[in-house]
N, C-alpha and C positions, 0 to 999 in steps of 0.2 A: 504494499499500500503506499503511496507518494506522501510520506509525512511532511516532506519539504513543502507541500502546497500551503500556500496561504488561503485559506478556502474564503476569508473574508474580501480577498481582492479578486480572487479567480472564479469563484461561483456566484450565481446569481441566485434566486429564490431557491432553485433545485440543482441537484447535481445531475448532469447528463452522462449517458452512457458513453458518448463520443469523447467527453474529455477525460476518459480512461482508456482511450484506445479502441473502442468498439467502431467497427468499419460499417457496420449496418447495410452491407451490401447484399445480402442473402447467400453468399459463397463462404466468407472468412468466418471461422468459429470464432464468435464473440464472447463465450461463457467466462472466460477468465477476466475480460475487461469489466463484464457486468458485475461479475464478483467483487472487483476491484472498487468499482463505484459505490456499490451496496456498504462493503466494508467502511471506505471513507464517511460515507452518509451516516452510517451508524455511529461512528467516533464522535462525530460532532453535530450530531442530532438535526441532520438536513435531509428534507424530501429528497426523493429521487423521480427524475421524469425521463422516460424514453424519448429520444429524437425524433422528431416529427417526420412521418412517412418512412422509417427506416425498417428494413427487414434484417432481423436477427437470426443468423444460423448457429443451432447449439447442436453440435455432435455428440460423440459418446463418451466425452470424458467424465470421469467420477468425480464431480465438482459440483457444489451448491451455493447459489448465491443467498447469502443470510438477508432477510428483510426485517427490520426493526424499525423503519419510519415510514412515512405515507410514500406511497408509490403509485406513480401515474403513468401506466405503460401507453396512455393515448390511443392514437392510431397506429402505433406500431405494430409489426408484425414479427411473429417468434415462429422459427420452423424447428420443431425439435424432431431430430433423426434417430429412430430408435432402432437403426437396423444393424448397427455394430457398436453396442456399449459395453463400457468397462465394469459397470456395476450397475444392474437393472433395478436395484433398491434405492439407489440415491435419487433424492428429489431434485428437480432442477431450481426451484426456489422454496426458501423455507421462510415461513413468518413465525418469527420468534419473539419471545418476551425477554426484555432486559433483567426481569425479577427471576432469581435462580429458585429453582425447586428445592426443597429440602425434606428431609424424614421428620415425621411427627413422632416426637417421643413422649413417653409417660402414658400411653394408652394401651391396655391390656385385652380389652374386648370391647365388643359393641353389640347393641341389642337392634334387632329390626324396630323402625319408627323412633329409635332414639332422638331426643330433641338437642342434646348438648354432648360435644365431643368430650368433654371433661377436661380439657387443657384449652388454654391460649394460644393464638397464634398472632405473629407479627403483622400479618397482612390478612384480608379476606382471601379466601383460597378454594380453589377446587382440590379436594382430597380425594385421591384414589387409594383403594384398600384391596387387598390381595391376601387370600389364605389358599396357597399351594396344596395344603392337606386335604381339602375339601373339592370334590369335582362336582360341577355343576354342567348344565348342557350337554349331557351325555347324547351325542347324535346318533339318529336312527337312520336306517336307509343306506344307499348306495355311497353316501360320503361318510359313513360311520366313522365314530372316534370314541375314545375312551373319557371325554369330557375335558372342561376347561377349568383352571382353578377358580375358585369362588372370586368373584370380581364386583366392585361397587365404587360408585363416585356419589360424592355430596359436596356441596358448597358449605363451607363453614365460615362464620364471621370471626372476628378478632378475639371475641368473649367466649369462644367456643360453641355457640348456637349452631345448629344445623337448620339451614335453610327449609321450611317445611314444604315447599315445592320440590326438593330433592332429598327426601328422608332416606335412610339406609333400609334396603330390601331383604338383607341378610343378617342373621345372628354370625357374629365372628366371634369364636371362643378364643381365636388369635390371630395374630398377622404374619405374614411372609414379608408384606411389603404394606406401609402407611406413608404416603409421600403427599406433601402440599404442594400446588403448583398455584403461585399467588396470582390473583386477577388484577390485570391493569385497569386504572380508573379510567385512562382516555382512551378513545377509539383510534384504532390504526386503519387507514383506508388503503386499499388496494383498488385502482380503477383502471378501465380499459383494457386494450390489449387483445390481439387477435393470435391465438395461438393454435399453430397446426402440428399434430402429432403424424409424423409417419411411421406407421405400425410396425411392430416387430414381426421377423419372420422364423420366431424361434420355434422349436418342436412344441407341438401341443400338448403340454402337461401343465401342472401347477407349479408354475414358476413364475410368479406374478412380478410384472412391472410396475415400478413407482415413480416413473419420472415425470413428477408432479409438481403442483403448487401446494405444498403442505402447509396447514396451518396448525400451529403449535400454542398460539398466543389467545388469550381470551380478550374479549371486547376488540373485534376485528370485524371490518366492513369489506367484502369484495363487492365492485359493482361495475356492470359494463363489461366484463369480460367475455370473450366468445372462446370456446375451444372446439377445434374440428379434428377428425382422424380421417387421413388416406392412406391408400394403397394397402388394405387389408386383403391378403391372400388366401389361399385355400388351407393354410394352416397358420398357427401362432399362438403365444402364450398370453394368458389373461392380464388384465390390468386391475391396478388396486385402487383406481381413481385419480383424476387429474386433479381435481379437489379433494384433498385428503385432510379431514379435519379430526384432529385427535387431541385427547386430554387437555380441553379448554372448554370455557363458558362463553355465552353470549357471542357468537358469531353468526353474521347476517352475509347472506348471498342473494344479491338483489339484480334484477334485470340483466340477467346472466344467459349464454346460449352455451349448451353442452352437447355432447354427441353420445349416442348408444355404441358400444362395441359389438363387433361381429362375435357371434357365439361359434365356440371351437369345443370339440369333445375328446375326452381321454378315458383311461380307466381309472374308475374311483377306487377308494379304499376296501371296498367289499368285493372288487375283482369284476365289477360289472362297469359297461360303458356308461360314463355321465357327461352332460354338458357342464363345462365350467363357468362359474359366475366371474364377469369381467365388467367393471363399472368405471363409469365417469365421476360419479360422486362416492366417497367414501367416509363414514362417520365412525368413530369409535371413542369409547369413555368420555364423552362430550355432554353438555347440557345445555338447553336454550340455543338450539341451532335452528335458523329459519332460512328457507328459500321463499325470496319473494318475488313474483313476476318473472320466473325462470322457465326457458323451455330448451328444446332440444332439435338438432337439425335434421335427425332422421324422423321418419313415420313412427308415432309411439305404438302403432299398432302392428308394426313389421317385426315378426319374430324370429327373424334372421338375426336380430340384434338383442343382446340380453338386456333385462330391466337396469335402468341407468343408475340406480342407487340401491347402497347396500349399508347397514348399521349394525353395531354390536354395542352392548352396554350403554346405551344412551337414555338421556331423560328429556323430556319437554321438546320434541321434534315439532317444527311447523313446514307445512307447505301452504302458500297462499298466492293465489292467482297464478298457478304453474299449471304447464301443459308437459309432462312428463310420463315416461312408460312405466315407471314402478314407483312404490313406495314400500321398502322392505325393512322390517326388524328382525335380523337373525337371532342373536343371542341377548333380546330383551330390549324392549323400551318401556319406561315409565311415561306415560302420557304423551299423546301425539294429536295433532289437530291437522286435517286437510280439509281446506276451505277455498271456495272459488276456484277450484282446479279442475283439471280434467287428466284422468290417470289411464294410461294405455293398457295394452292387453296383458303385459307383465302382473298388472294387478296390484293391489294392496294386500300385501302378505305381512302377518304380524306374530309375533310372540311378546308377551310383556304383561304389565300391570298398570292399575290406574284408570284414566279415561281415553278411550279413542273416539274423537269427536270427527265426523265426516259431514261437511255442511255444504250446500250448494255445489255441489260435485258430480261430474259425471265419471262414471267408473266402467272401464271396459274389461277387466279381469275375467276369468274363469267363474269367479263369485265376487259378489260385491266387496266382501273380507275373507280372505284365506288365511285361516289358522295354520302356523307352520308344521305340518306332519313330522319333520325330521327332528323337531324340538319339544313334541307333545302337545301341540295345538292347545296351548295354555295361555290364558288371559285372566288374571286375576284382579277383575274390576267390571268397567262397563264399557258397552258400546253405545254411541247415541249418533244416530244418522238422520239427517234433517235436510229436507228438500234438496234431494239427489236425483239422479237418474242413472240406473245400471243398465248396460247393454251387455248382455253375457256374450263373453269371448269375442267381444267388438264385433258382434253381429255373425258369427258363425251359427252354424245349426247345433245347437246344444238344448239340454234340459235344464232349464234354471235353477239354481239354488244360491241364497243369500250368502249364507256361510259355510264356508268349504273346509275340509280337513279330512283326516283319517287316524282314528285311535284304536289301537287294539287291546290296550291295557296289560301288555305282556313284557313292556320294556321299561326299564328304570332309566328315566332320564336325570336323575338326580334332583328331582324336587317332586312334589305333588302338582299334577296338572287340573287345571281349572277350565270350564266354559265360562265366558263372560256372565256375570252375576245378573245384570239386567240387560237386555238389549232393547233400546227404545227407538222406534222408527216414525218419524213425525214428518211426512211429506216423501214419498219414492215412487218414482215411474219406472217399472220394470218392462224396457223394451224387449219384449221376447217374442217378436213377430216371425222370428226364424227359428222354430221350435220341431221338433221330430214329430211324427206321428207314429202311434197315439201319444198323446201329450195331456197329462192331468193338472198342469199349471205348476207354477214355480213353487218351489220347497223353501222354508226357511233354512233348514238344515241338510247340508249333503248327507248321504249314507256314510257315517263315520266308520261303520263297523258292519259288513253285512252277516258276518257270524253272530253278531249280538243281538238275537231276537228273541230271547226269552229271559227270564231270571235263572235259568240253570247256566247260563254264560256268567264265568267267573273272570273278573278284571285283576289279575294279580297286583297290579298298580291301579288302584279306583281312579277313575275319572269323574271329578266333583263338576256335576250338571248345575246349569244354570237355574235361576229362580223364575224368571219371567222375561217374556218377550212382549213388548207393548207396541202394537200397531196401530197407526192413525195415518188416513190419507195415503194408502197405498193403492196404486192402480198398475194395471198390467195392458200391454198392447194386445195380447191374446185373447182379453177379456176374461181370462179364467182367473179363480180366485186364488189367494196364496195360501198353501198348505204347510203342515209340520216338516214332514220328512217321508221319503219313502219307506225308512225303516220305522213304523209305528210304535216299537218298543223301547228305543234307546233313548228317546227324549219325551217318553209319555209322562213323565213328572214336571216337565217345564211347563208353566202356567203361560197360556196364550190369551192375550188381552186385546180385544179389538175396540178402539174408542170410537164414537160416532165421528163422522167426518164434519169439518167446520161449515 
């Protein structure tokens, strides 16, 4: 880094990449110049601005530009060449905090829903807790595994109070890690930029590419960014998200254009062929993450491309005014809202707790909401669906069901599995005009277990059924009424309440 620069004389209101040697000609690899510019800006607390009309080529060098100040990519183009990379796990840009994480000392255990951590912290922080001795999310199916360490996140105030919007979800008898990530009080803004990834041609196996804009700083805004993908061939390795949001809070992505990735197949852990999840949005161990007015370049109903978003261990996720192919919570989300949006054929697929609110939204998935079979079809909380349209399987010929999933009761997922306690539907039109014949009408529940047809069936790991489904203002294109399920036994104790129309 050019320490000899007198930035007060040589720099205006922002640091330009060209001032550190970037050519911006679309041919010269500019990553080292970009890194130097950000390093200088970080040291002197200056914003960074890409040169107007520049075209920056970024090759396969194992190098990351650290962003710690406001950055305006403007109308510049960034061409990320993934055809020959030194390290597929290295982010291109990393938005990080100047506040250092630190272990939390003096806490021996933690109870679910506990309201105070029992110690004070120097700053309001996102606390990440792990106990490797307890396994949760023991996955079932073609990508089966032995589970993952018990993990949770929560926001803790300086006096130790735990934010009631992020309560602990598990009992921790011990910790193998308890770390605080201080939350910045000022917002860092990353704006503009047109990024194009030239896709890798790696062998089609689980070798994720993470050549991304990685966000590791709380209180960050990404606005007006565009990401495209080109040159996807007949094989390739999957992507872990161009926007990769991890261990942070209060991140907003606004007015941003993203791209779904082509789906490739490999052999899964159970020895069977599987489609590999590949993402342009990945969120992990994060809370209060919002996507507002975002869309994608490819058809949200084109199943050539994998669903655009995946998440793990998150709380309080929001889609507002978005048109995206998928909303997906793998290993748990606590509270999620989808509002004024259109979700494509990859659908809304969840495991989690709290409240799932879907409002003023059109859903094109196989089900209105899919409960993830590989993680036990569990939602410990409530669903609220209000003023929505459901187009089953994006209009393909199917027999419609609102809540999808499959549960045998014979697999230990590492936790008790729950149906939503209450499902409230107030205003739903089911566009089931493309139905098979014969057709009895849409079902509230898919047939979760075709073998469970009487009390003689024993669930080794019992599924806690929901209590009530409340229906109001539900209409169908077919004119056929909504019914409970093809399997009359499995949900026989769930109360179905129909409220008079307005």
